Structures are given as C-alpha cells and as structure tokens.
N, C-alpha and C positions, 0 to 999 in steps of 0.2 A: 504493500500500500504506500501511496505517496500523498503527501499533503503539503501544499504550498512549496513544492519543490524539495521538501525534506524527505529523507529516507526514514520510514517508520518501521521497516521490517528487517533491519540489519541484524545479523547474528551478534550475539553478545560475546565480543572478543576483548581480551584484556592482556596486559603484560603483567605477569606475576613475578614475585621474587621468591626464589627457591634456594635451598641449601645443598651444597655438594657434600661429598663424603669427608671433605676437609674443612667443612663449615664455612666455605666461601659462598658468596651470594651470586647467583646467576639469574638472568632474565629468561622467562619462559612464555612463549606465545600461547595463550590459553583460550579455549573455547568453553563457554558455559552452555551445556546442553542437557536439559532435564529429560530429554528423550533417550539418552544413553543410559544403559542399565548400571554401569559402574564408572569409576574414574579411571582414565587411561593415560599412559605416558608413552611417547614415541620410544621405540626400542633403542634407536641410535642415541637419542638424547639421554636416556637413562644410563647408557654406558658412559657417555661423556661426563655425567655427574659422578660416576664412580660409586653409586649406591649398591649395597649388597642385595643380591636377589634372594627371594624366598619362593620355593616351589609350592604351588597351591593347587595341585591336581591338574585337571585338563579342562579345556574350554572350547566352545564352538561359537564363533562370532559371526553375526550377520550384519552387513553394512549395506545400506541402500539396496536391499533386495538380493544381495550377493552373500551366499553362505560360504564361509571360508572353511577349509579342512580343519578337523579337530586337531588341536595341538596342546602341548604342555603349557600350563599357565604359570607365569612367574609374576611376582609382585615386588614392589619396593615401597618402603615407608618414606614418604616425602614430606618435608617440612616446607611450607610455603604460605604466602599471603599476597593479597592484592591491596594496593594503596587506595584509600577512599578519597573523595573530593575534599574532605576536611582535614586530610593528613592522617587519619586513623586507618587501621588495617583490618581486613577481613581474612580470617585464617582459612586455608584450604588444605591443611595438613591431613594426611591420612594414607591409606594403602592405595597404590595405583598399579593397575595391571599393565604389563608390557604388551604393546601391539604396534605393528608397523603402520604408522599414520602417514607414511609417504612424504614426510616433511611438511605436511599441511599445517599441523599444529604440534607443539611440544607436549601440551597437556589438554585433556578433555575432562572437565569436571562434570560428572554425571549425576544420575538420579539419586544415588546414595548420599551425596552431599546435599542436594536440593530437598530431599525428603526430611532431612533433619535440621535444616536451616530455614526459619521462617523468612520469606522474602516476597517482594513484588517488583514488577518491572513497569515503569511508566512509558509514555509515548516518546519521551526524549532518549530512550535507550539507556536509562539509568536503573541499575539494580539496587533496590533498597532492602537492607536487612532490618528486620522488625524485632522489637522487644514487646513482651506481653506486660501490660500494666493493669492493675486493678484499682478502680476508683473507690472513694469512700462509701459509695452505695453498692459496692460489690460488683459493678459492671466491669467486664473485661474488655480491654481495647488493645490493639496492636499499633505501635507507633514506630516510625522509622528511627533507627539509631545510627545507621551508617549508609552512605550512598557511594556506589561504584559507577563511574562514568565509563561506558563502553567506548572502544575505539571508533572513530568515524569511518565512513565507507572507504576513504582513500588511505587510511592508515593500516599498517600491518606489515607483513613480509614484503620483501622487495618485489616478488612476483605480482602481488596485488597492487602495489603502488605503481609498478610499471604498466599494468593493464589500465589503471586509472589515467595515467599520462597519455596513453595511446587513445583512449576514448575522448579525452579533452582535445587532443590534436585533431582527431578525426572530425569532431564537431566543428572545429574551427577551419576545416578544409586545409590542414597543414600536412604535407607529405613528410613522413619520418624516414630517415636513412640511418643505417647502423654505422658504427665506427669503422668497420672494414670497408663498407661502401664509400664512406667519406675519404678514406685513405686511397682507394682505387681512383676515385674522382680527381683527387688532388694530383696523383701521379700522372694521370693522362692529360690533364689541362691545368697546369700550375697557376694559371692566371685567374682561375675561378675564385670567386669570393664566397666564403662560408659565413653565415650568420648564426649565432647561437642565441637562443631565446630562453628565458626563464618563464615557463608557463605556469600560471596559478589561476585557480577559480576565484580567489579572493580579489575583490575589486580594489582599485586604487584608492588609498586613503583608509581602508578598513583595518589597517594595522594599529590604529589609535582608537581608544575608547572615547566616550563622550567627554571625559575629563582630561583628554590628551594623554592618558596613561597608555603604556605599551601593553598590548595583549600578551597573555602568558605564553602562547604557543609560538611567538616570534622572538628571535634573539635581539637584544638591544643593539648589538653591533649592526644589524641590518637597518634598523631605524636610523642609527647615526649616519650610516652611509647615505641613506635616502635623503636625509636632511642636508648633509654637506654637499652632495652632488645632485641637488634637486633638478637642475636643468638637464641632466642626463636621463632622468626617469619620467619624462613627460609622455602622455599618451601619444602613440604613433599617428602620423598624418602624412598624406601624400602617398607616393609609391617608393619602394626601395630603389636605390641607385642601380644603374645598369651594370 
C-alpha cells in the first residue's frame, strides 16, 4: 500500500548489535518476521562470529513454498539488541538456528520472539514495544515503552541500495554505465567528457530543519561544503556543454 507517496508496506528491517565469541560488537542486518517459526542466523555469519554450535536434532525448513531437504539442526546462543529512537535498546538475545539465508539477511527474528514480546507496528514502520500497566481502578492498559524505527526502503545492503539508485536513474531517463564500460569508452575516445552526478531523492534545501538545524541523517561536513560553495550547487539549467 502507498499513501501520499510513502511506503507503508516495507519489511521491518533493522541493524542490530550482536556479540562475537570474543565479546566484540558486530552489526547484523536483521529482518523482523513474525511469520517465521523460529529465529534464524545466516550460517556464514554465525561462523564469522565464532559462536559455539549446539546440535539440536534435525529440521525440515520450508521457505516461500520450497521444502528444503531434512538436515541437522544447529543453534547458537546470540546476545544482541536493537537501538531504539530514544537511545534505549530492545534485546533480541536468544537461540538462533543456523540456515543459509543466501546473504539476504544476517538474522531473522521470528515468531518465538514476537510471541513473547508485546508489540505493535504503526503506519510509519515503527515497532513499539509495550508495557502492561494497571490503573487505580484495576483497568489494564498496554503503553509503549520503546520504539524501533525500521530502515527506509532505500537503506540496507549494498544490493538494495544499488537497485534503488538504478530505479531513480531510470525514472529520470538517465542511462547508467559501469566502471568497465567507462574505462573502455575513455580508451577508445580520450576526448570524451564524463560527468559524475550525485543523485538523491531529497530535494534541494531539505537538509535543514525549520530551525536551520542539520538533519541527523546528513553529515555536517556536507552542509558546510554546500554553504561554502553554494554557487556550485545550484539547480541545473540549460543543456550540458558539447
């Protein structure tokens, strides 16, 4: 579903902080999926963390209608959390089953976490963790205690970001060429001029808030450059030089 150009059906994807076997912190590209029966960790990623494996019998996994052959089931105890909007953290610590996620995700937080953690998701793709409170008249209510903001559609792994760039360029009728194609073009006709563009969906001027403050997702150095070289960053006009 889309409303006013916003994506309201995006997957709940986050970057979690997890501990390695040497107690170092690593980032994990994480999918929150209440439709998955258990929590899963990519087999390659689990080996990179160096966590000890625990044999847990056998398993038969079905993904998107595909039934995978029965195989041995291995699990790891993973300590992890996801940073909330207010700077507090939601724990996702627990047993994770190893499975080849094909590099799509490092972790999938499944039904066993969702069934024990009271939560709700709003239209802004924010996951709210809820606390139960009892009023003086013994009425029970669930109130948000922590909010997790999911990644935006163009955020995530390089592959997803790359696909987003391509769609933006296609919508703008810009033909993209690879670095190899650029090199071949330059070798054949050294006089050709190549233009490099920084393409963003954010409109000019949107890097500042109403109070002239810099938005959190843009580096201050970018804003400083824009201000110092304002004459170089004007909206394009006319046609490119021959």
